A tleap script that builds the chain and sets N, CA, C and O, in Angstrom:
source leaprc.protein.ff14SB
mol = sequence {
  NMET SER GLU LEU VAL LEU PHE ILE ALA LYS
  SER LEU VAL ASP ALA PRO ASP GLN VAL THR
  VAL GLU THR ARG GLN ASP GLY ASP TYR THR
  VAL ILE GLU LEU HIE VAL ALA GLU SER ASP
  MET GLY LYS VAL ILE GLY LYS GLN GLY ARG
  ILE ALA LYS ALA ILE ARG THR VAL VAL LYS
  ALA ALA SER ALA ARG GLU ASN GLY LYS TYR
  MET VAL GLU ILE CVAL
}
set mol.1.N position { 0.820 -1.163 -0.011 }
set mol.1.CA position { -0.032 -0.020 -0.013 }
set mol.1.C position { 0.851 1.273 -0.011 }
set mol.1.O position { 0.514 2.281 -0.632 }
set mol.2.N position { 1.959 1.187 0.698 }
set mol.2.CA position { 2.888 2.373 0.783 }
set mol.2.C position { 3.480 2.636 -0.648 }
set mol.2.O position { 3.759 3.779 -1.011 }
set mol.3.N position { 3.655 1.566 -1.423 }
set mol.3.CA position { 4.213 1.773 -2.780 }
set mol.3.C position { 3.211 2.559 -3.683 }
set mol.3.O position { 3.586 3.401 -4.499 }
set mol.4.N position { 1.928 2.223 -3.477 }
set mol.4.CA position { 0.870 3.035 -4.196 }
set mol.4.C position { 0.849 4.464 -3.889 }
set mol.4.O position { 0.729 5.313 -4.773 }
set mol.5.N position { 0.972 4.761 -2.551 }
set mol.5.CA position { 1.024 6.189 -2.128 }
set mol.5.C position { 2.270 6.855 -2.707 }
set mol.5.O position { 2.234 7.966 -3.236 }
set mol.6.N position { 3.300 6.168 -2.586 }
set mol.6.CA position { 4.567 6.713 -3.082 }
set mol.6.C position { 4.489 6.993 -4.611 }
set mol.6.O position { 4.978 8.031 -5.057 }
set mol.7.N position { 3.956 6.195 -5.320 }
set mol.7.CA position { 3.839 6.304 -6.815 }
set mol.7.C position { 2.975 7.513 -7.113 }
set mol.7.O position { 3.341 8.380 -7.906 }
set mol.8.N position { 1.786 7.557 -6.443 }
set mol.8.CA position { 0.857 8.751 -6.669 }
set mol.8.C position { 1.557 10.034 -6.316 }
set mol.8.O position { 1.419 11.013 -7.050 }
set mol.9.N position { 2.275 10.083 -5.270 }
set mol.9.CA position { 2.920 11.337 -4.759 }
set mol.9.C position { 3.963 11.771 -5.721 }
set mol.9.O position { 4.036 12.942 -6.093 }
set mol.10.N position { 4.824 10.782 -6.155 }
set mol.10.CA position { 5.852 11.164 -6.965 }
set mol.10.C position { 5.434 11.675 -8.382 }
set mol.10.O position { 6.158 12.383 -9.081 }
set mol.11.N position { 4.228 11.253 -8.719 }
set mol.11.CA position { 3.682 11.693 -9.977 }
set mol.11.C position { 3.190 13.078 -9.983 }
set mol.11.O position { 3.119 13.716 -11.033 }
set mol.12.N position { 2.811 13.615 -8.726 }
set mol.12.CA position { 2.341 14.841 -8.596 }
set mol.12.C position { 3.296 16.003 -8.305 }
set mol.12.O position { 2.932 17.141 -8.602 }
set mol.13.N position { 4.387 15.812 -7.795 }
set mol.13.CA position { 5.217 16.758 -7.278 }
set mol.13.C position { 6.487 17.156 -8.196 }
set mol.13.O position { 6.910 16.359 -9.033 }
set mol.14.N position { 6.995 18.251 -8.027 }
set mol.14.CA position { 8.143 18.742 -8.835 }
set mol.14.C position { 9.535 18.010 -8.376 }
set mol.14.O position { 10.441 17.781 -9.176 }
set mol.15.N position { 9.585 17.706 -7.125 }
set mol.15.CA position { 10.814 17.141 -6.576 }
set mol.15.C position { 10.584 15.673 -6.080 }
set mol.15.O position { 10.451 15.437 -4.879 }
set mol.16.N position { 10.539 14.663 -7.063 }
set mol.16.CA position { 10.086 13.355 -6.653 }
set mol.16.C position { 11.128 12.636 -5.739 }
set mol.16.O position { 10.862 11.651 -5.050 }
set mol.17.N position { 12.316 13.231 -5.812 }
set mol.17.CA position { 13.469 12.558 -5.049 }
set mol.17.C position { 13.311 12.883 -3.452 }
set mol.17.O position { 13.969 12.244 -2.631 }
set mol.18.N position { 12.513 13.788 -3.107 }
set mol.18.CA position { 12.249 14.208 -1.782 }
set mol.18.C position { 11.112 13.631 -1.115 }
set mol.18.O position { 10.835 13.892 0.055 }
set mol.19.N position { 10.391 12.781 -1.911 }
set mol.19.CA position { 9.101 12.116 -1.347 }
set mol.19.C position { 9.615 10.791 -0.659 }
set mol.19.O position { 10.420 9.996 -1.143 }
set mol.20.N position { 8.985 10.715 0.571 }
set mol.20.CA position { 9.282 9.520 1.327 }
set mol.20.C position { 8.000 9.007 2.039 }
set mol.20.O position { 7.148 9.826 2.382 }
set mol.21.N position { 7.851 7.816 2.248 }
set mol.21.CA position { 6.677 7.208 2.841 }
set mol.21.C position { 7.172 6.366 3.955 }
set mol.21.O position { 8.081 5.555 3.777 }
set mol.22.N position { 6.588 6.543 5.109 }
set mol.22.CA position { 6.764 5.780 6.314 }
set mol.22.C position { 5.588 5.069 6.788 }
set mol.22.O position { 4.505 5.652 6.720 }
set mol.23.N position { 5.652 3.841 7.277 }
set mol.23.CA position { 4.470 3.050 7.709 }
set mol.23.C position { 4.694 2.785 9.131 }
set mol.23.O position { 5.810 2.459 9.535 }
set mol.24.N position { 3.600 2.919 9.974 }
set mol.24.CA position { 3.662 2.501 11.396 }
set mol.24.C position { 2.225 2.034 11.745 }
set mol.24.O position { 1.211 2.379 11.138 }
set mol.25.N position { 2.284 1.226 12.774 }
set mol.25.CA position { 1.032 0.659 13.329 }
set mol.25.C position { 0.428 1.518 14.430 }
set mol.25.O position { 1.143 1.987 15.316 }
set mol.26.N position { -0.861 1.724 14.381 }
set mol.26.CA position { -1.615 2.560 15.423 }
set mol.26.C position { -2.904 1.915 15.737 }
set mol.26.O position { -3.968 2.288 15.243 }
set mol.27.N position { -2.775 0.860 16.636 }
set mol.27.CA position { -4.062 0.095 17.022 }
set mol.27.C position { -4.290 -0.689 15.851 }
set mol.27.O position { -3.374 -1.313 15.317 }
set mol.28.N position { -5.539 -0.690 15.395 }
set mol.28.CA position { -6.067 -1.501 14.254 }
set mol.28.C position { -5.595 -1.001 12.957 }
set mol.28.O position { -5.587 -1.753 11.983 }
set mol.29.N position { -5.199 0.228 12.879 }
set mol.29.CA position { -4.824 0.916 11.619 }
set mol.29.C position { -3.348 0.848 11.338 }
set mol.29.O position { -2.541 0.778 12.265 }
set mol.30.N position { -2.989 0.867 10.108 }
set mol.30.CA position { -1.701 1.043 9.565 }
set mol.30.C position { -1.616 2.514 8.998 }
set mol.30.O position { -2.287 2.868 8.028 }
set mol.31.N position { -0.818 3.275 9.611 }
set mol.31.CA position { -0.747 4.653 9.149 }
set mol.31.C position { 0.441 4.877 8.187 }
set mol.31.O position { 1.609 4.585 8.445 }
set mol.32.N position { 0.022 5.391 7.131 }
set mol.32.CA position { 1.007 5.749 6.131 }
set mol.32.C position { 1.342 7.255 6.107 }
set mol.32.O position { 0.527 8.105 5.749 }
set mol.33.N position { 2.553 7.515 6.500 }
set mol.33.CA position { 2.996 8.926 6.531 }
set mol.33.C position { 3.662 9.368 5.240 }
set mol.33.O position { 4.650 8.785 4.794 }
set mol.34.N position { 3.126 10.356 4.685 }
set mol.34.CA position { 3.764 10.888 3.375 }
set mol.34.C position { 4.437 12.164 3.636 }
set mol.34.O position { 3.836 13.129 4.109 }
set mol.35.N position { 5.772 12.175 3.307 }
set mol.35.CA position { 6.679 13.342 3.495 }
set mol.35.C position { 7.037 13.789 2.132 }
set mol.35.O position { 7.547 13.032 1.306 }
set mol.36.N position { 6.726 15.192 1.882 }
set mol.36.CA position { 7.166 15.797 0.542 }
set mol.36.C position { 7.907 17.115 0.914 }
set mol.36.O position { 7.893 17.596 2.047 }
set mol.37.N position { 8.535 17.634 -0.125 }
set mol.37.CA position { 9.124 18.913 0.036 }
set mol.37.C position { 8.086 20.019 0.392 }
set mol.37.O position { 6.940 19.974 -0.055 }
set mol.38.N position { 8.523 21.011 1.211 }
set mol.38.CA position { 7.534 22.025 1.566 }
set mol.38.C position { 6.935 22.781 0.323 }
set mol.38.O position { 5.777 23.196 0.353 }
set mol.39.N position { 7.739 22.948 -0.754 }
set mol.39.CA position { 7.245 23.643 -1.832 }
set mol.39.C position { 6.223 22.888 -2.600 }
set mol.39.O position { 5.436 23.484 -3.335 }
set mol.40.N position { 6.205 21.477 -2.445 }
set mol.40.CA position { 5.230 20.580 -3.094 }
set mol.40.C position { 4.007 20.240 -2.300 }
set mol.40.O position { 3.118 19.531 -2.772 }
set mol.41.N position { 3.961 20.776 -1.024 }
set mol.41.CA position { 2.865 20.446 -0.250 }
set mol.41.C position { 1.492 20.796 -0.834 }
set mol.41.O position { 0.546 20.017 -0.722 }
set mol.42.N position { 1.391 21.981 -1.462 }
set mol.42.CA position { 0.159 22.401 -2.030 }
set mol.42.C position { -0.315 21.508 -3.157 }
set mol.42.O position { -1.513 21.331 -3.377 }
set mol.43.N position { 0.710 20.916 -3.906 }
set mol.43.CA position { 0.344 20.022 -5.034 }
set mol.43.C position { -0.217 18.645 -4.568 }
set mol.43.O position { -0.991 17.998 -5.274 }
set mol.44.N position { 0.183 18.259 -3.426 }
set mol.44.CA position { -0.236 17.013 -2.776 }
set mol.44.C position { -1.576 17.169 -2.074 }
set mol.44.O position { -2.384 16.241 -2.046 }
set mol.45.N position { -1.811 18.371 -1.498 }
set mol.45.CA position { -3.016 18.668 -0.801 }
set mol.45.C position { -4.054 19.052 -1.808 }
set mol.45.O position { -5.168 18.531 -1.766 }
set mol.46.N position { -3.741 19.926 -2.692 }
set mol.46.CA position { -4.697 20.497 -3.666 }
set mol.46.C position { -5.692 21.528 -3.060 }
set mol.46.O position { -5.711 21.797 -1.858 }
set mol.47.N position { -6.462 22.047 -3.927 }
set mol.47.CA position { -7.351 23.144 -3.492 }
set mol.47.C position { -8.470 22.428 -2.638 }
set mol.47.O position { -9.062 21.418 -3.018 }
set mol.48.N position { -8.685 23.071 -1.447 }
set mol.48.CA position { -9.599 22.554 -0.470 }
set mol.48.C position { -9.450 21.062 -0.146 }
set mol.48.O position { -10.391 20.364 0.231 }
set mol.49.N position { -8.203 20.631 -0.323 }
set mol.49.CA position { -7.870 19.181 0.142 }
set mol.49.C position { -8.413 18.134 -0.830 }
set mol.49.O position { -8.520 16.964 -0.464 }
set mol.50.N position { -8.759 18.527 -2.059 }
set mol.50.CA position { -9.339 17.621 -3.011 }
set mol.50.C position { -8.389 16.417 -3.406 }
set mol.50.O position { -8.814 15.263 -3.457 }
set mol.51.N position { -7.116 16.747 -3.673 }
set mol.51.CA position { -6.107 15.761 -4.008 }
set mol.51.C position { -5.885 14.903 -2.897 }
set mol.51.O position { -5.858 13.692 -3.116 }
set mol.52.N position { -5.719 15.333 -1.727 }
set mol.52.CA position { -5.514 14.575 -0.491 }
set mol.52.C position { -6.752 13.609 -0.259 }
set mol.52.O position { -6.585 12.466 0.167 }
set mol.53.N position { -7.893 14.081 -0.535 }
set mol.53.CA position { -9.112 13.206 -0.375 }
set mol.53.C position { -9.128 12.152 -1.447 }
set mol.53.O position { -9.577 11.027 -1.225 }
set mol.54.N position { -8.655 12.503 -2.567 }
set mol.54.CA position { -8.625 11.450 -3.734 }
set mol.54.C position { -7.613 10.401 -3.384 }
set mol.54.O position { -7.897 9.221 -3.590 }
set mol.55.N position { -6.405 10.749 -2.849 }
set mol.55.CA position { -5.388 9.792 -2.410 }
set mol.55.C position { -5.918 8.860 -1.319 }
set mol.55.O position { -5.701 7.649 -1.358 }
set mol.56.N position { -6.630 9.463 -0.326 }
set mol.56.CA position { -7.180 8.652 0.673 }
set mol.56.C position { -8.248 7.743 0.199 }
set mol.56.O position { -8.399 6.655 0.754 }
set mol.57.N position { -9.029 8.125 -0.823 }
set mol.57.CA position { -10.135 7.287 -1.445 }
set mol.57.C position { -9.547 6.168 -2.118 }
set mol.57.O position { -10.024 5.043 -1.965 }
set mol.58.N position { -8.465 6.394 -2.915 }
set mol.58.CA position { -7.788 5.263 -3.591 }
set mol.58.C position { -7.184 4.247 -2.611 }
set mol.58.O position { -7.241 3.041 -2.851 }
set mol.59.N position { -6.597 4.747 -1.489 }
set mol.59.CA position { -5.991 3.908 -0.511 }
set mol.59.C position { -7.123 3.056 0.124 }
set mol.59.O position { -6.975 1.849 0.314 }
set mol.60.N position { -8.307 3.753 0.457 }
set mol.60.CA position { -9.407 3.005 1.067 }
set mol.60.C position { -9.927 1.967 0.221 }
set mol.60.O position { -10.254 0.879 0.697 }
set mol.61.N position { -10.035 2.263 -1.140 }
set mol.61.CA position { -10.572 1.271 -2.096 }
set mol.61.C position { -9.599 0.066 -2.212 }
set mol.61.O position { -10.023 -1.086 -2.295 }
set mol.62.N position { -8.361 0.357 -2.213 }
set mol.62.CA position { -7.237 -0.749 -2.377 }
set mol.62.C position { -7.163 -1.609 -1.065 }
set mol.62.O position { -6.894 -2.811 -1.076 }
set mol.63.N position { -7.442 -0.837 0.125 }
set mol.63.CA position { -7.396 -1.615 1.300 }
set mol.63.C position { -8.620 -2.582 1.551 }
set mol.63.O position { -8.611 -3.511 2.359 }
set mol.64.N position { -9.643 -2.234 0.760 }
set mol.64.CA position { -10.846 -3.216 0.930 }
set mol.64.C position { -10.529 -4.583 0.291 }
set mol.64.O position { -11.094 -5.617 0.648 }
set mol.65.N position { -9.579 -4.527 -0.688 }
set mol.65.CA position { -9.177 -5.806 -1.315 }
set mol.65.C position { -8.273 -6.616 -0.409 }
set mol.65.O position { -8.251 -7.846 -0.443 }
set mol.66.N position { -7.507 -5.860 0.426 }
set mol.66.CA position { -6.513 -6.545 1.337 }
set mol.66.C position { -7.101 -6.814 2.711 }
set mol.66.O position { -6.425 -7.391 3.562 }
set mol.67.N position { -8.352 -6.408 2.950 }
set mol.67.CA position { -8.990 -6.510 4.288 }
set mol.67.C position { -8.106 -5.915 5.357 }
set mol.67.O position { -7.903 -6.489 6.427 }
set mol.68.N position { -7.553 -4.672 5.012 }
set mol.68.CA position { -6.803 -3.938 6.020 }
set mol.68.C position { -7.307 -2.578 6.317 }
set mol.68.O position { -8.138 -2.097 5.547 }
set mol.69.N position { -6.919 -1.929 7.302 }
set mol.69.CA position { -7.359 -0.560 7.624 }
set mol.69.C position { -6.176 0.422 7.587 }
set mol.69.O position { -5.249 0.352 8.394 }
set mol.70.N position { -6.254 1.315 6.638 }
set mol.70.CA position { -5.108 2.230 6.363 }
set mol.70.C position { -5.541 3.610 6.569 }
set mol.70.O position { -6.710 3.902 6.318 }
set mol.71.N position { -4.694 4.516 7.013 }
set mol.71.CA position { -4.957 5.921 7.068 }
set mol.71.C position { -3.666 6.542 6.467 }
set mol.71.O position { -2.560 6.036 6.653 }
set mol.72.N position { -3.874 7.694 5.718 }
set mol.72.CA position { -2.890 8.507 5.015 }
set mol.72.C position { -2.768 9.754 5.716 }
set mol.72.O position { -3.751 10.475 5.883 }
set mol.73.N position { -1.549 10.075 6.165 }
set mol.73.CA position { -1.261 11.441 6.773 }
set mol.73.C position { -0.265 12.055 6.025 }
set mol.73.O position { 0.784 11.459 5.780 }
set mol.74.N position { -0.502 13.288 5.601 }
set mol.74.CA position { 0.551 14.166 4.903 }
set mol.74.C position { 1.286 14.941 5.859 }
set mol.74.O position { 0.708 15.783 6.546 }
set mol.75.N position { 2.619 14.703 5.963 }
set mol.75.CA position { 3.243 15.443 6.952 }
set mol.75.C position { 4.275 16.532 6.300 }
set mol.75.O position { 4.922 17.282 7.030 }
savepdb mol mol.pdb
quit
């Protein structure tokens, strides 16, 4: 799942070499932390958070196939 988030984020930003993804467990959820360059933060979040919502929706749909619970945090 983290590879999916990494691929989407690298496709959106100007500095794909600065994109990193970390995964950690938080209770029942697997939290995927997305780190991008500060100048690319707006491109990942989008206007009114639309792109961030879309990334979370894709992860939610993919997690239904794996029977897992994932959360995406943009740091």
